[in-house]
Structure formats: C-alpha cells, structure tokens
DSSP file (Angstrom, degrees, kcal/mol; ACC not computed):
  #  RESIDUE AA STRUCTURE BP1 BP2  ACC     N-H-->O    O-->H-N    N-H-->O    O-->H-N    TCO  KAPPA ALPHA  PHI   PSI    X-CA   Y-CA   Z-CA
    1    1 A M              0   0    0      0, 0.0     2,-0.1     0, 0.0    54,-0.1   0.000 360.0 360.0 360.0 132.7   28.6  115.4   -1.5
    2    2 A M        -     0   0    0     52,-0.2     2,-0.1     1,-0.1    52,-0.1  -0.370 360.0 -98.1 -77.3 155.1   25.1  114.6   -0.3
    3    3 A T        -     0   0    0     -2,-0.1    53,-1.2     1,-0.1     2,-0.4  -0.367  32.9-130.6 -70.9 149.0   24.3  111.3    1.5
    4    4 A K  E     +a   56   0A   0     26,-0.2    26,-2.8    51,-0.2     2,-0.3  -0.864  27.5 178.9-104.3 139.8   22.8  108.4   -0.5
    5    5 A Y  E     -aB  57  29A   0     51,-2.9    53,-2.5    -2,-0.4     2,-0.3  -0.859  11.1-159.1-130.3 163.7   19.7  106.6    0.7
    6    6 A C  E     -aB  58  28A   0     22,-2.1    22,-2.9    -2,-0.3     2,-0.4  -0.977   9.0-142.3-141.9 159.4   17.5  103.8   -0.5
    7    7 A I  E     +aB  59  27A   0     51,-2.4    53,-1.3    -2,-0.3     2,-0.3  -0.944  21.4 164.2-124.2 143.3   14.0  102.6    0.2
    8    8 A T  E     + B   0  26A   0     18,-2.0    18,-2.7    -2,-0.4    53,-0.1  -0.837  52.2  44.2-138.0 178.8   12.4   99.2    0.6
    9    9 A A  E     -     0   0A   0     -2,-0.3     2,-0.2    51,-0.2    -1,-0.2   0.904  68.4-157.2  50.9  57.3    9.2   97.7    2.0
   10   10 A A  E     -     0   0A   0     15,-0.2     2,-0.3    -3,-0.1    15,-0.2  -0.479  10.6-164.6 -66.9 128.4    6.7  100.2    0.5
   11   11 A N  E     - B   0  24A   0     13,-3.0    12,-2.8    -2,-0.2    13,-1.5  -0.859  19.5-142.9-115.2 151.7    3.5  100.1    2.6
   12   12 A H        +     0   0    0     -2,-0.3     2,-0.6    10,-0.3    10,-0.1  -0.713  36.6 153.9-114.1  76.6    0.1  101.5    1.7
   13   13 A K        +     0   0    0     -2,-0.6     2,-0.3     8,-0.0    -1,-0.1  -0.456  20.3 146.1-105.1  59.0   -1.2  102.8    5.0
   14   14 A N        -     0   0    0     -2,-0.6     5,-0.1     5,-0.3    -2,-0.1  -0.748  50.2-140.8 -97.2 142.6   -3.5  105.5    3.7
   15   15 A E  S    S+     0   0    0     -2,-0.3     2,-0.7     2,-0.0    -1,-0.1   0.844  90.8  74.0 -68.1 -33.0   -6.7  106.4    5.5
   16   16 A D  S >  S-     0   0    0      1,-0.2     3,-1.7     2,-0.0    -2,-0.1  -0.734  74.3-153.8 -83.5 117.1   -8.5  106.8    2.1
   17   17 A I  T 3  S+     0   0    0     -2,-0.7    -1,-0.2     1,-0.3    -2,-0.0   0.664  93.3  60.1 -68.9 -14.4   -9.0  103.2    0.8
   18   18 A N  T 3  S+     0   0    0      2,-0.0     2,-0.8    -3,-0.0    -1,-0.3   0.508  82.3  94.9 -89.5  -5.0   -9.1  104.6   -2.8
   19   19 A N    <   +     0   0    0     -3,-1.7    -5,-0.3     1,-0.1    -1,-0.0  -0.784  48.0 176.3 -88.5 111.7   -5.5  106.0   -2.4
   20   20 A H        +     0   0    0     -2,-0.8     2,-0.2     2,-0.1    -1,-0.1   0.223  38.7 118.8-101.1  13.3   -3.2  103.3   -3.8
   21   21 A C  S    S-     0   0    0      1,-0.1     2,-0.2     2,-0.0    -7,-0.1  -0.561  73.0-107.6 -81.4 143.7    0.0  105.4   -3.4
   22   22 A A        +     0   0    0     -2,-0.2   -10,-0.3     1,-0.1     3,-0.1  -0.495  37.3 177.6 -67.4 137.7    2.8  104.0   -1.1
   23   23 A S        +     0   0    0    -12,-2.8    21,-1.8     1,-0.3     2,-0.3   0.542  58.0  39.0-120.1 -12.9    2.9  106.1    2.1
   24   24 A E  E     +BC  11  43A   0    -13,-1.5   -13,-3.0    19,-0.3     2,-0.3  -0.997  59.4 175.9-148.5 141.3    5.6  104.5    4.2
   25   25 A F  E     - C   0  42A   0     17,-2.7    17,-3.2    -2,-0.3     2,-0.5  -0.966  36.3-111.5-142.9 154.3    9.0  102.9    3.5
   26   26 A K  E     -BC   8  41A   0    -18,-2.7   -18,-2.0    -2,-0.3     2,-0.5  -0.812  40.6-153.0 -81.1 131.6   12.0  101.4    5.2
   27   27 A V  E     -BC   7  40A   0     13,-2.8    12,-2.8    -2,-0.5    13,-1.0  -0.931  11.2-168.3-114.3 132.0   14.8  103.9    4.7
   28   28 A W  E     -BC   6  38A   0    -22,-2.9   -22,-2.1    -2,-0.5     2,-0.4  -0.920  10.3-145.0-119.5 143.3   18.4  102.9    4.6
   29   29 A K  E     -BC   5  37A   0      8,-2.9     8,-2.8    -2,-0.4     2,-0.5  -0.899  21.8-119.1-109.5 135.2   21.5  105.2    4.7
   30   30 A M  E     + C   0  36A   0    -26,-2.8   -26,-0.2    -2,-0.4     6,-0.2  -0.604  36.1 168.1 -74.4 122.3   24.7  104.4    2.7
   31   31 A E  E     -     0   0A   0      4,-3.2     2,-0.3    -2,-0.5     5,-0.2   0.571  65.0  -4.1-109.6 -14.6   27.6  104.0    5.2
   32   32 A G  E >  S- C   0  35A   0      3,-1.2     3,-0.5     1,-0.0    -1,-0.2  -0.899  96.1 -65.8-161.3-175.0   30.2  102.5    2.9
   33   33 A M  T 3  S+     0   0    0     -2,-0.3    -3,-0.0     1,-0.2    -1,-0.0   0.856 131.7   2.8 -55.1 -39.8   30.6  101.3   -0.6
   34   34 A F  T 3  S+     0   0    0     -3,-0.0     2,-0.6    -4,-0.0    -1,-0.2   0.045 107.7 106.7-134.6  24.9   28.2   98.4   -0.2
   35   35 A L  E <   -C   32   0A   0     -3,-0.5    -4,-3.2    31,-0.0    -3,-1.2  -0.934  42.1-176.0-115.9 118.9   27.0   98.9    3.4
   36   36 A W  E     -C   30   0A   0     -2,-0.6     2,-0.5    -6,-0.2    31,-0.2  -0.951   9.5-156.6-115.1 130.3   23.5  100.2    4.0
   37   37 A T  E     -C   29   0A   0     -8,-2.8    -8,-2.9    -2,-0.4     2,-0.4  -0.926  20.3-123.7-109.9 128.2   22.3  100.9    7.6
   38   38 A L  E     -C   28   0A   0     -2,-0.5   -10,-0.2   -10,-0.2     3,-0.1  -0.550  26.1-179.8 -70.6 124.4   18.5  100.9    8.4
   39   39 A I  E     -     0   0A   0    -12,-2.8     2,-0.2    -2,-0.4   -11,-0.2   0.517  51.1 -94.9-101.9  -8.0   17.5  104.2    9.8
   40   40 A G  E     -C   27   0A   0    -13,-1.0   -13,-2.8     2,-0.1     2,-0.5  -0.645  49.9 -44.2 130.2 178.0   13.8  103.2   10.3
   41   41 A T  E     -C   26   0A   0    -15,-0.2     2,-0.3    -2,-0.2   -15,-0.2  -0.756  61.3-177.7 -86.5 126.2   10.4  103.3    8.8
   42   42 A K  E     -C   25   0A   0    -17,-3.2   -17,-2.7    -2,-0.5     2,-0.1  -0.870  23.5-112.2-128.3 155.9    9.7  106.7    7.4
   43   43 A S  E  >  -C   24   0A   0     -2,-0.3     4,-1.7   -19,-0.2     3,-0.4  -0.329  35.2-104.9 -80.3 167.9    6.8  108.5    5.7
   44   44 A I  H  > S+     0   0    0    -21,-1.8     4,-2.1     1,-0.2     5,-0.1   0.799 122.4  60.0 -60.2 -29.5    6.6  109.6    2.1
   45   45 A Y  H  > S+     0   0    0    -22,-0.3     4,-1.9     2,-0.2    -1,-0.2   0.855 102.4  50.6 -68.4 -35.2    7.1  113.1    3.5
   46   46 A D  H  > S+     0   0    0     -3,-0.4     4,-1.8     2,-0.2    -2,-0.2   0.903 110.1  49.4 -68.6 -39.6   10.4  112.2    5.1
   47   47 A V  H  X S+     0   0    0     -4,-1.7     4,-2.1     2,-0.2    -2,-0.2   0.894 109.2  53.0 -64.3 -38.7   11.6  110.7    1.8
   48   48 A C  H  X S+     0   0    0     -4,-2.1     4,-2.9     1,-0.2    -2,-0.2   0.893 105.9  54.5 -61.5 -39.4   10.4  113.9    0.0
   49   49 A D  H  X S+     0   0    0     -4,-1.9     4,-2.0     2,-0.2    -1,-0.2   0.908 105.5  52.3 -63.3 -41.7   12.5  115.9    2.5
   50   50 A L  H  <>S+     0   0    0     -4,-1.8     5,-2.2     1,-0.2    -1,-0.2   0.945 113.4  43.7 -57.0 -47.8   15.6  113.9    1.7
   51   51 A L  H ><5S+     0   0    0     -4,-2.1     3,-1.8     1,-0.2    -2,-0.2   0.903 111.1  54.1 -63.4 -41.9   15.1  114.6   -2.0
   52   52 A K  H 3<5S+     0   0    0     -4,-2.9    -1,-0.2     1,-0.3    -2,-0.2   0.839 105.5  54.8 -62.5 -33.1   14.3  118.3   -1.4
   53   53 A N  T 3<5S-     0   0    0     -4,-2.0    -1,-0.3    -5,-0.2    -2,-0.2   0.353 125.3-101.3 -85.7   6.4   17.6  118.6    0.5
   54   54 A G  T < 5S+     0   0    0     -3,-1.8   -52,-0.2     1,-0.3    -3,-0.2   0.517  74.7 140.0  92.5   5.9   19.6  117.3   -2.4
   55   55 A C      < -     0   0    0     -5,-2.2     2,-0.5    -6,-0.2    -1,-0.3  -0.442  51.6-122.8 -77.5 155.4   20.1  113.6   -1.3
   56   56 A T  E     -a    4   0A   0    -53,-1.2   -51,-2.9    -2,-0.1     2,-0.5  -0.878  25.5-167.5 -98.7 131.5   19.8  110.8   -3.8
   57   57 A V  E     -a    5   0A   0     -2,-0.5    17,-3.5    17,-0.4     2,-0.3  -0.984   4.8-165.7-122.9 125.6   17.3  108.1   -2.9
   58   58 A Y  E     -aD   6  73A   0    -53,-2.5   -51,-2.4    -2,-0.5     2,-0.2  -0.749  23.7-117.1-107.1 155.3   17.3  104.8   -4.7
   59   59 A S  E     -a    7   0A   0     13,-2.5    12,-3.6    -2,-0.3     2,-0.3  -0.569  45.0-177.4 -76.9 156.9   14.7  102.0   -4.9
   60   60 A A  E     - D   0  70A   0    -53,-1.3     2,-0.4    10,-0.3    10,-0.2  -0.985  29.7-124.8-155.0 161.0   16.1   98.8   -3.5
   61   61 A K  E     - D   0  69A   0      8,-3.0     7,-2.6    -2,-0.3     8,-1.4  -0.947  24.8-158.8-111.8 133.8   15.5   95.1   -2.8
   62   62 A E  E     - D   0  67A   0     -2,-0.4     2,-0.4     5,-0.2     5,-0.2  -0.894  10.6-179.8-112.2 140.2   15.9   93.8    0.8
   63   63 A E  E >  S- D   0  66A   0      3,-3.0     3,-0.8    -2,-0.4    -2,-0.0  -0.955  70.9 -12.3-142.3 120.8   16.5   90.2    1.7
   64   64 A G  T 3  S-     0   0    0     -2,-0.4     3,-0.1     1,-0.2    -1,-0.0   0.841 128.7 -52.1  63.1  34.0   16.9   88.9    5.3
   65   65 A G  T 3  S+     0   0    0      1,-0.2     2,-0.4     0, 0.0    -1,-0.2   0.678 119.3 102.6  76.8  16.1   17.2   92.4    6.7
   66   66 A V  E <  S-D   63   0A   0     -3,-0.8    -3,-3.0   -29,-0.1     2,-0.6  -0.991  77.3-116.3-132.6 140.6   20.0   93.4    4.3
   67   67 A V  E     +D   62   0A   0     -2,-0.4    -5,-0.2   -31,-0.2   -31,-0.1  -0.657  35.7 175.2 -73.3 117.0   19.9   95.6    1.2
   68   68 A K  E     +     0   0A   0     -7,-2.6     2,-0.3    -2,-0.6    -1,-0.2   0.757  60.9   6.8 -95.4 -29.4   20.9   93.2   -1.6
   69   69 A E  E     -D   61   0A   0     -8,-1.4    -8,-3.0     0, 0.0    -1,-0.3  -0.964  60.4-145.5-158.9 132.9   20.4   95.4   -4.7
   70   70 A T  E     -D   60   0A   0     -2,-0.3   -10,-0.3   -10,-0.2     2,-0.1  -0.754  16.9-169.7-100.7 154.3   19.7   99.0   -5.5
   71   71 A G  E     -     0   0A   0    -12,-3.6    -1,-0.1     1,-0.3     3,-0.1   0.097  42.0 -31.4-110.7-137.1   17.7  100.1   -8.4
   72   72 A E  E     -     0   0A   0      1,-0.1   -13,-2.5   -14,-0.1    -1,-0.3  -0.437  68.7 -91.2 -85.1 158.5   17.0  103.5  -10.0
   73   73 A P  E     -D   58   0A   0      0, 0.0   -15,-0.3     0, 0.0     2,-0.2  -0.400  43.3-129.8 -63.5 146.2   16.9  106.8   -8.3
   74   74 A V        -     0   0    0    -17,-3.5   -17,-0.4    -2,-0.1     2,-0.3  -0.611  24.6-171.1 -94.2 159.3   13.4  107.8   -7.1
   75   75 A N        -     0   0    0     -2,-0.2     2,-0.4     2,-0.0   -27,-0.0  -0.888  24.1-106.8-141.0 173.3   11.7  111.1   -7.8
   76   76 A I        -     0   0    0     -2,-0.3     2,-0.4   -28,-0.1     0, 0.0  -0.850  29.1-170.5-105.5 138.1    8.6  113.0   -6.8
   77   77 A M        -     0   0    0     -2,-0.4     2,-0.6     2,-0.0    -2,-0.0  -0.996  14.1-147.9-130.3 130.5    5.6  113.5   -9.1
   78   78 A L        -     0   0    0     -2,-0.4     2,-0.4     2,-0.0    -2,-0.0  -0.873  24.6-172.2 -95.5 126.1    2.6  115.7   -8.5
   79   79 A R        -     0   0    0     -2,-0.6     2,-0.6     3,-0.0     3,-0.0  -0.957  27.7-127.0-124.7 136.1   -0.4  114.2  -10.1
   80   80 A I        -     0   0    0     -2,-0.4     3,-0.2     1,-0.2    -2,-0.0  -0.709  22.1-149.0 -76.3 122.1   -3.9  115.5  -10.6
   81   81 A S  S    S+     0   0    0     -2,-0.6     2,-0.4     1,-0.3    -1,-0.2   0.807  83.2  19.5 -70.7 -29.9   -6.1  112.8   -9.1
   82   82 A K        -     0   0    0     -3,-0.0     2,-0.7     2,-0.0    -1,-0.3  -0.910  69.6-178.8-142.8 111.7   -9.1  113.5  -11.4
   83   83 A N        +     0   0    0     -2,-0.4    -3,-0.0    -3,-0.2     2,-0.0  -0.884  16.4 151.7-117.7 101.5   -8.5  115.3  -14.6
   84   84 A E  S    S-     0   0    0     -2,-0.7    -1,-0.0     0, 0.0    -2,-0.0   0.279  71.9 -57.8 -97.1-130.9  -11.6  115.8  -16.7
   85   85 A S              0   0    0      1,-0.2    -2,-0.0    -2,-0.0     0, 0.0   0.392 360.0 360.0 -96.6   3.5  -12.0  118.8  -19.1
   86   86 A K              0   0    0      0, 0.0    -1,-0.2     0, 0.0    -3,-0.0   0.479 360.0 360.0 -87.6 360.0  -11.5  121.4  -16.4
C-alpha cells in the first residue's frame, strides 16, 4: 500500500507574475490513523513525483501547525495556457 500525503499552505512563488498557479506547498505524511507529520515545504514538482509514484495526496486544512481536516485527493492537470483557434 502506498503512503498517503496531504498538502496545505499553497504559495504562489512563480517568477512570472501572470502565473497564478500554486508552486509550493507544505507536505505532510500520514504516520497513523489521524497523525500527520510535516515533511517540509515542497515544490509542485515534488508533489507530482508523489502522484507519479502511486501515492495518494489529499488537500487539507492546517490549524496551529496540525492537520485538522483532509479534503479530496489532488490530481495533475495539463492545461494549454492560451488556446485560440490553433
């Protein structure tokens, strides 16, 4: 069984000011039924690697340095940034 993770604190630290995608997250690893351990701030590429390796990553709410509630699993979407008639 693959490890479960969750992400909180989405940051938008993109060099391109027109890029509004989240690029950095706090990543937590499930250590027990309701115990999440912070493994650090990771890039979107690190989160993609977790998903690529078959892990489940959930959205979550953090309060006072503790994961209080998990949401839905996250996924990766490839989007064309400007789609005209071409």
